[in-house]
C-alpha positions in Angstrom: 68.2 70.3 82.5 70.0 70.5 85.4 72.2 73.3 83.7 68.9 75.1 83.2 67.9 74.4 86.8 71.2 75.6 88.2 70.9 78.6 86.0 67.7 79.7 87.1 68.5 78.9 91.0 71.4 81.4 90.5 69.4 84.2 88.7 66.7 83.8 91.8 69.5 83.8 94.3 72.6 86.1 93.2 73.1 89.3 95.3 72.5 91.2 91.7 70.6 93.4 89.6 70.8 93.8 85.9 70.4 92.8 82.5 73.2 89.8 82.9 70.4 88.3 85.2 67.6 87.9 83.2 65.0 86.2 85.8 64.8 89.9 87.9 65.9 92.5 85.2 62.5 92.4 83.6 60.9 93.5 86.8 62.7 97.0 86.4 60.5 97.9 83.5 57.8 98.2 85.8 57.9 100.7 88.7 56.1 98.7 91.2 57.7 95.5 90.5 61.2 97.0 90.3 60.6 98.5 93.8 59.4 95.1 95.3 63.0 94.0 93.8 65.0 96.4 94.9 63.6 95.8 98.2 64.5 92.2 98.1 68.1 92.9 97.0 69.4 95.5 98.3 70.6 96.4 101.9 68.6 99.7 101.9 66.3 101.6 99.2 64.7 104.4 100.4 61.3 106.3 99.5 60.6 107.5 96.0 64.0 105.9 94.6 64.1 103.6 91.6 66.8 101.2 89.6 66.0 101.8 86.0 66.6 99.3 83.6 70.2 98.5 82.2 71.6 99.4 85.1 74.0 97.0 87.0 74.4 96.5 90.8 77.2 93.8 92.4 76.8 92.6 95.9 73.6 94.4 96.3 73.2 93.3 99.9 76.3 95.9 100.5 74.5 98.7 98.5 72.2 101.1 100.7 70.1 103.8 98.5 68.6 106.8 100.0 65.6 108.8 99.5 64.4 110.3 96.0 67.7 108.6 94.3 67.1 107.1 90.5 69.9 104.6 89.2 69.8 105.4 85.6 70.5 103.3 82.9 74.1 102.2 81.9 75.2 103.1 85.7 77.1 100.4 87.8 77.3 99.9 91.3 80.2 97.2 91.8 80.1 96.5 95.7 81.7 93.5 97.5 81.4 91.2 100.5 84.2 93.5 102.1 82.9 97.1 101.1 79.4 98.9 100.6 78.4 101.7 98.5 76.4 104.2 100.1 74.2 106.8 98.3 72.3 109.7 100.4 68.6 111.3 100.3 68.2 113.6 96.9 71.5 112.4 94.9 71.3 112.9 90.9 73.0 110.2 89.1 73.5 110.4 85.5 73.2 107.7 83.2 76.3 105.6 83.1 77.9 106.6 86.1 80.4 103.5 87.8 81.4 103.0 91.5 83.8 100.6 92.7 84.9 99.2 96.3 88.4 97.9 95.1 90.6 98.0 92.3 93.2 95.5 90.2 96.8 95.4 91.6 99.3 95.9 88.9 102.1 96.1 91.3 104.3 92.7 90.1 105.8 92.7 86.8 106.5 89.0 87.4 103.0 88.2 87.3 100.0 89.3 84.8 97.9 91.6 86.3 95.0 89.9 86.0 96.5 87.0 88.6 97.5 89.7 90.8 93.9 89.9 92.5 92.6 93.1 94.2 93.9 95.9 96.5 91.6 96.1 99.7 88.0 97.4 99.2 87.4 100.5 100.6 83.6 102.1 101.1 82.2 104.7 98.8 79.9 107.0 100.6 77.8 109.6 98.8 76.4 112.1 101.1 73.2 113.8 100.6 72.2 116.4 98.0 75.1 115.2 95.4 74.6 115.9 91.6 77.2 113.3 89.9 77.2 114.3 85.8 77.0 111.0 83.5 79.3 109.0 83.1 81.7 110.0 86.1 83.4 107.2 88.0 83.9 107.0 92.0 86.8 104.8 93.0 87.4 102.8 96.0 87.8 104.9 99.2 86.1 108.3 97.7 83.7 110.2 100.0 81.5 113.1 98.1 80.4 115.7 100.4 77.1 117.0 100.6 76.0 119.3 98.0 78.7 118.8 95.7 79.0 118.4 92.0 81.1 115.9 90.0 81.1 117.0 86.4 80.3 114.7 83.5 83.3 112.1 82.6 85.3 112.7 85.5 87.3 109.9 87.2 87.2 110.3 91.2 90.0 109.1 92.6 90.2 111.4 96.0 87.4 112.6 98.6 85.3 115.6 97.5 84.6 118.4 99.7 81.0 119.2 100.8 79.5 122.2 98.7 82.4 122.2 95.8 82.5 121.3 92.3 85.0 118.5 90.8 85.8 117.8 87.2 88.2 116.0 85.3 90.7 113.2 85.1 91.5 112.8 88.0 89.1 114.9 89.4 89.7 118.0 91.1 88.4 121.0 92.9 87.0 123.4 90.2 85.1 125.8 93.0 83.4 126.2 96.3 79.6 126.5 96.2 78.7 129.4 98.5 76.1 128.4 101.0 73.1 130.2 100.8 72.3 131.8 104.6 68.4 131.4 104.5 67.0 129.6 107.6 64.1 129.1 106.1 64.9 127.3 102.8 63.4 124.0 102.3 65.0 121.5 99.5 62.5 121.7 96.6 61.0 117.9 95.6 61.3 116.7 92.0 58.1 115.0 91.9 58.2 113.7 88.5 61.6 111.9 87.7 62.3 111.3 83.9 65.1 109.6 82.2 
């Protein structure tokens, strides 16, 4: 009985959201409850933003999500107590995207990799108006510039220039996106968000 009590207390107080936390994961099935949970657990969640079921968010107090962002199923946001993940406004994130603020050490050959700990944590920042394709991986210290595209399946190891397309393993710049010189261009709204 004490074990069950401890488990329920952990589920209620942990800084995580995901299928491994059944006490809160079911709430993501319902948009209103999911938003309530996100407002309670995350550093910030903007208007019209949602966390979908089967996504994982770790160290949620260090994750901030802007307006009109959907964290799709099987996406993993792994912050820690030393570094943050910040996602701007109007960011499209495909299913299965992973973002990490730290990585395992592997320098020493006389110690197992699992025993070496981690390199120092570094923030991950996704600026406004970015599209990250499905199953892309964003590694520690990366900043993705405004109005950029990350191709599906890419592994991003270095920061991404604004107004550009990156892809590959490791990701490299594929092309620039020419800026449209119009003063009256307003962003399009995607009122209907579907998975």
